[in-house]
C-alpha positions, 0 to 999 in steps of 0.5 A, spaced: 158 317 081 165 319 077 172 317 078 174 322 083 168 319 088 170 312 087 177 314 089 175 318 095 171 312 097 177 308 096 175 304 091 180 305 086 187 305 088 194 307 085 194 311 078 187 308 075 184 312 070 180 307 066 173 305 070 169 300 067 162 298 070 160 291 070 153 288 071 154 284 077 149 285 083 143 289 083 141 297 083 135 300 085 136 307 086 137 312 080 145 314 079 148 318 074 154 315 072 160 318 069 165 312 067 170 310 061 166 304 059 160 300 061 157 293 060 151 292 057 148 289 063 150 294 067 147 299 063 140 296 063 140 295 070 142 303 071 137 305 066 132 301 069 133 304 076 132 311 073 139 313 072 143 315 067 150 314 064 155 318 061 161 315 057 168 320 058 174 319 055 181 318 058 
């Protein structure tokens, strides 16, 4: 999951270049997430599901 895939799905509008993932909800599939920022809760949930996080600069 990255900026381009979020934009293609219509989850980003306008000229948003900064993406921060928050820890609301649940996840049970391993994702590779490339974002600008992530909350501690979101990081823990993604890693617990077997996923990985990559922080990218704008």
